[in-house]
N, C-alpha and C positions, 0 to 999 in steps of 0.2 A: 504494500500500500504506500501511496505517496504521502508526503507531509501534509498537503492541503486536505486530503481526505480525513486525516486525523485531527485537523485543527478544530478548536472550539468555535462555536458560532453563536451569533446573536441576531435576533430579528426584532423589529419594533413596528408598531402601528403609529403613524404620526397623524393626529387629527386636528391639531390647532395651528393657526397661521398668524398669530400675533407675534410681535417682536419678542416679548418676554417668554412666550411658549415655543419659540423657534430655537432658542439656545439649548435646552436639554437634549433633544434628539440629535442635534449635530455635534454637540460636545461628547455625548456618550458614544455615538457612532465612530467619530474620528479617534477617540481614545481607545475604543475596543479594537479598531482596525490597526492602530499603532502597536497594540499588544498582541497582534497576530490572529485575532478572531476574524472569521468571515462574517460580514455584517450585511443584513438586508433591511432596508427601510421601505415600508408601505405607506405611501402618502394618500390619504383619503379625506373626503369632505374638506374642511377648511385648511387642513394640512397640505392639501394639493397646491395651494397658492405659494408654498415655499419653493416650488419647482418652476415658478414663472420666471421668464427671462428678466423682467424688470420687477424688482421688489420695492415696495413702498410700505414697509412694515410699521405698524403702530402698536403702542401699548394700549391695552384696554384696562381701565381702572375699575369698571363695573364688575362687581362680584369678587373683588380682590382686596378685602379689607386688610390683608397682611402686607400689602404694598406700602413700604415705608422708605421714602427716598432720603438719602443723606443730604441735609440742608442746614445751614447755619450752625454747624458743629453738632448736630443731633440728627435723629431719624424722625421724620415727620410722616405719620400715617395719614391716609386719605379715606374718610368715611364714604361708603357707597353713594350716599345722597349727593356728594360733590360731583360725581361723574355725570349727573344729569345736567350740569351747567354746560352750556355750549362752549367748546374750545378746551375743556379740561383734558380730554384724551389727547388732543394735539399738543397741548403744553406738556403733559406727562411724557409723551413720546419724544419731544425735543429734549427734555431733561434727561431721559434715559439714554438717548443717542449721544448726548454730550458726556454723560457719565461713562458710557462704554468707551468712547474715544479717549477721554481723559485718563482712564485706567488702563488703556492699552489692550483692551479685550478685542479679539478678532471680530470682524463683522460677520453677519450671517452669510453673505456672499463668499467671504474668505473661507469660512468653515465648510460651506457647501462645496466649494472647489477642492478643498483638502479632502473631503469625503470621496469625491469623484476620483481624485488622484490616488487615493488609497484603495481603489476598487470596491468601494461600498456599493452594493447593488441597490439601486433605487427603482421602486415600482410605482408608477403613477396609476391610480385607480381608474380604470376605464369607465366604470359606472358613474363616478364623480365627474369625469371629464364630460360625459354625455349629459349628465344632470345640469351642470353649470355652463354647458356649451363652450368648453375649451377644445382647442385642437392641438395636435402635437407641435404646431408652429408657435403656440403660446409658451411652450416649455423650453427649458434649457436642453442642451444635448446631453445624452447619457442615460436618463431614466428609460426603462422599458414600460410598455403598457401591459396591464394585467388586472385581474380581478381578485376577489376574495379567495378563489381556489388557488391562484398563483401564490398569494401570500401564505395561505395555510400550508401549501406544499413545502414552503421554506420553513415555516414555523414548526412543523412537526419534526423537522430534522435539527432544530436549533436547541442549544444548551440553555440559552437565555431568551425569554420572550418578554417584551415590554409593550405597554400601551401608554402613549403620551399624548 
């Protein structure tokens, strides 16, 4: 048997497409790939937007009371009611993008490119593409089209399965 056949593997379902939810799957996939795991990512529903050529990711503060941004030397939480005010999500997104840049954290585009360079297998959900009327031309080069059965085939062989 060859080494690749004996390698550990990880698969994950990526369902969210906001800036804050884009980091965990790409950080986990690139780290696992760097550790020698074969990695498969299945992008479905809102997670599919992370495969679009042009990303304009935003933070969503609604439903995230744990979100506390470092400001004025402390961490300031944001109650859910604040997210109802027009412009709050946009302001929170600008603040988060500035924080990411200031702290030297890789962008989602950089992490996505790293994942592709590390041979992370990316599956774009065909049903989601049909549902939201995306075409392959809307997506970056690299992902394959597939459905739930394609993902499940990978998941049943994986040592680690994640839902993000």
